[in-house]
C-alpha positions, 0 to 999 in steps of 0.5 A: 487419367482417372479411369485408368486409376480405377481400372487399377483399383478394381484390379487391385480388388479382385486379385485381392479377392482371389487370393481369399478364394485360392487360399480356401480353395487350399485349405477345403482341399487339405480337410477334404483329404482328412475328412475322406479318410475318416469317412473311407474308414468308417464305412469300411467299419459299417459295412463289415459290423452289418456283415457280421450282424447279418451272419450272427443273426443267420446262424441264430435263426439256423439254430432254431431261435429267431432273434429280435431286437426293439431296434429291428422291429417296427411299431405298429402305427406310426404316431411320431418321428424325428427328422435329423437335417445336417447342414454346414456351420459355414457358407460358401459351399455352392448348393450343399446345403440347399440340396438337403434342406430341400428334401427336408421341406419336401419330408416336411410337407409329407408329414403334414399332408399325412398329419402325422406329428414331425420333431425337427432337429438341426445341426449346423447353423445354415439349416438352423438359420434356414428353419427360423427364416422359414418360421418352422419350429424346431426341437434341438439344434446342434453347432459343435458338429464341424469337418472332424465331428467325433464318435464321442459327440455323436454317440450321446445323440445316438444313445438319445435316439435308442431311448426314444425308440425303445421306449416308445416316445417316437416310431422313426428316425430320418436323417437328411443329409449329402452322402459320399459316394466317390470324389465326383459324386456327393448326393442329399438323401434322406435315409430311415435309420430306425427302425434298423428294418431287415438284418440281412445282406445281399450277399448273406441272402445269396450265399449265406454266411461265409464264416464260421464262428465260434460264441462266446456268449450265444449269438443273441447276446452278442447281437445284443450288444452290436444292433445298437453298435451298428445303429450308432456306426451308420449315424457316425457315417451320415456325420463323416459323410457330410463333412467330406461332402461339404469340404468337396462342395467348398472346394469347388465353390472356391475353385470356380470362383478363383477361375472367376476371378482369373478371368476378370483380371484379364478383362480388367487388364484389357480395359487399362491396356486400352484405356492407358492406349487412349490416354497415351494417344490423347497426350501425343495428340496434345503435344503435336498440336501444341508443337504445331501451334509454336511453329 
């Protein structure tokens, strides 16, 4: 009887764990849907503003002016750069953080090999804890970016990065994060956001501007506003992609945990049935043996 009771106790524990993982899966699913809507909207905005900037840049060049902006110009020498690593504040999301941190470590090793100063800034408690454990010094850390990063919060970072790049204090900004492509595909990447680089899209290179614009003020003045806005939109999209990818990873991890719990419950039930049958057989044997002894 003691063995059957131990099995029942274990079965209850697994059922309780299953309730938790199932609840976390449902919560992650709800958060994923909202995060995906925000990421999709931001992707459309980022793509459109890039197209507009490309069209305006081409128009300015056609009129004989070569538009330049400090954010577009690569510095003569790369003396100092920043690597922003975007991780999660919470765990239980599978290998989401692992892929980003592995890429970040590779970038750090490359910078050491090239003997280039590299400052590490980390968003998320998991990344902060990882670099602390690895004894890698970080210059800034952020824990306020959750599954709903606001543009105002990202704008504070973006303005500082723009100021550092324009003043020449840094020559490059890389972001290590998980890029959201589709529901079934997310990948860890390192993207260089500063300098922005070439201001053209594939379509504009082939066909030129698709839209005729009337400018007030001039294209140059408009682009001076749009280029920083384009950078801020790209940085904001990195945080949104990271948020939706985190929820997908947590949703998949919790679903896998729930499925494993279901399998364990079936296995434990089978063990309990066998233990109960053995116990019943033993009790029947004792009864029959006692009855035979009384005859």
